[in-house]
C-alpha positions, 0 to 999 in steps of 0.5 A: 535751710532744709537739706532734702535727702532721698534714700533709694531702697527701703530695706534693711539698710535704707530704712534705718539710715533714712529714719535716723537722718529724718530725725535730724533738725534741718533734714527732710527725707524721702524714701524711694521704693519701687512698688510691686506686689511684694513691696507695695505693702511696705510703702503703706506701712512706712508712711503709717509710721510703722516698721515693716520688719516682722521681728523687733528692731530696738528703737526703729518703731518709735523712731518711724512713728516720731518722724512721720508725725513730725512730717520729715519722712515719707516713702514714695515710688515717684522718681521725680523727687530726685529733681529737688534733692540735695543728697541721694543715698543708694541702698539697692541690692547687688547680688551675684549670679551662679558664676559669681558675677555681680548683677548690677541691673538695679544699680545701673537703673538707679544710677541712670534715674539719678543722672537724668534728674539730679540737680547741679551740686547734688551729692550721691552716696553709694551705700550698697556693697559693690566690687572694688572699682565699681563707683568709679568705673560704673556709677560715675560714668552713668551719672555723668552721661545721663546728667551732662555734669562732671563729677567733682565739679558739678556733683559729688560722688561717695561710697560709704558702706554699712555694717548693719545686721537684723536686730541691731539696725539702729545700734550698728549705724549709730555706734559702729565706726563708719568709712566714708570714701569720696571720689574727691577729698571734698566729697568725702568731707561733705558726706562725713559732715552729714553722717556726723549728725547720726554716727557717734563712733569715729568717721574715717575718710578715704578714697572711694576705692579704698572704702570699697576694698575695706568693705569686701575685705572685712567680710571676706576676712569673716568668711575665711575664719568661719570656713576654717571653723567649718573645716575643723568641724568636719575634721573633728567629726571624722576623728570622733572628737567634739569640735566645740571642746577643741575650740574652747581649748584653742581659745584659752589663749587671748591671741586665738579666736577660732570661730563657731562652725555651723550649718552654713553662712547666709545673709546679704553680705558674706555669701557674695562679698568675697566674690565681689572682691574677686571680681573687682581685682579681676575686672579693674586690677592692673595685674592678674591676681587670683585670690584663691584662699577666699574662693576656697573659703566660699566653697567650704561654707557653701558645702555645709548645708550639703553636709547637713543633708548627709547627716540627716541621711545617716541618722535616718539610715541608723534608724532603718529609714531611707531618706527618700521615704522620709519626712524631714522638718527644717527648723529655721528658714531665716539665716540669722537667729531671731530674725525674719531675714532669709537672704541667702539662707543655708536653709534654701540649700539644705531644702534643695539637697534634701529634695534631691535625695527624695525626702519630703521637706517641711519648713518651720520658722516663728518669724518668717512670713514669706521668702523666695521659695514661696511654694514651700509653706512656712509653718508656724506651729512647731508641733504640726510641723513635727507630726509624722516627721522622721527628722528635725533639722535645726538650721537657725538658732532661734530662741524658741528652739533651745527650749524644745518640748522633747517629750511631746515632739517624740510622741508626734514624730514617726522617727525620733531623730534630730540633726543640730546645725548650731550646737543648740541642744544638749546631746546627752539629754537628747540621746537619753530620751531615745533620739538619734542625734547628729551635730555639726562637729560632733562625732562624725556621720558614722552610725552609733553603736547600739 
């Protein structure tokens, strides 16, 4: 018997999970993707058995080619495929707005689409990260209302979160432990059985609420630790100390693990999951709890690109230039090194901060071909991007930036200055070559004595 699966949302989560499931004997998988000017090309590419990602994703291209040839995977924009589906995975984005309130338009719409069309006995799995309580209080009522079915008896509902990251999409799904939270124990066990076909690591079953909480707590924990490192970087700058030396000394103890500071925190998860956690306890908690600690961490991490702009301004002033008369080149539009993922990239905040200060801003990235700030061209030629520039600002630690031709860059730049947001460059070498140098966590924004 063939199990028919639909995965809604062909992104960084939906594509690899759909591909892995389609490679299992007895599974037939359809990706459901809304067709738009920005996503239409993705449908065609996937149906041709090709990866839509600009960077190399180990194993994904070969997997897609194999399952398309085998006939167990295809992508469509036709919602009617939901009518004959046994299992439906939901992998749509769940962003937060400027007030940190989750925007569930896509999740609501998809839940309604499923409810209108799902057959009795189907299993729905929410993989999108949501605020704790969302599966029970938002998804379940919509499914029940639109279908006329009862959760637990007529259909199963599960929340099971992913731990993917660009460059390790297949590896992380297959080799990292997975939490499977069901609205009923039967639903959790049914989903666990499906995931066991592709996950080699332990599978833990629990309630949907516990799983939702585990996902947001996991990312809030990471966010808080990064915020501590970032705040210590600012402290070290102020005191004229190298935070990376301090970090190395602290981490000599096995019981210590100070994180690495940097230009900002990006990606789909960390910038919003803390707010989802806060929203969940505010919206569905039985008592009033205000998680102040994690909110503070978010504010610290959000400030780091702003601080980068301050370092740029200081470096330029040391060389006798006003920022409003300067050309600044941002190195890296992606949030993660050697990826093309621009979701919540700190480069966007930095671009905005520099523009507000009056700078003319250029963007360079070897992988990114498009992003939400489409009016700013993504330049691919580094020398062209640096020509006439007054400051290079390294935001993303792409591999190519660790081997910059400093001699050539100095010749083509108008003002030789570099701000390093990832500790990717050798300060001594750069300053000996005559560049003005600033780095997160190194020596503060006070002008160098000359």
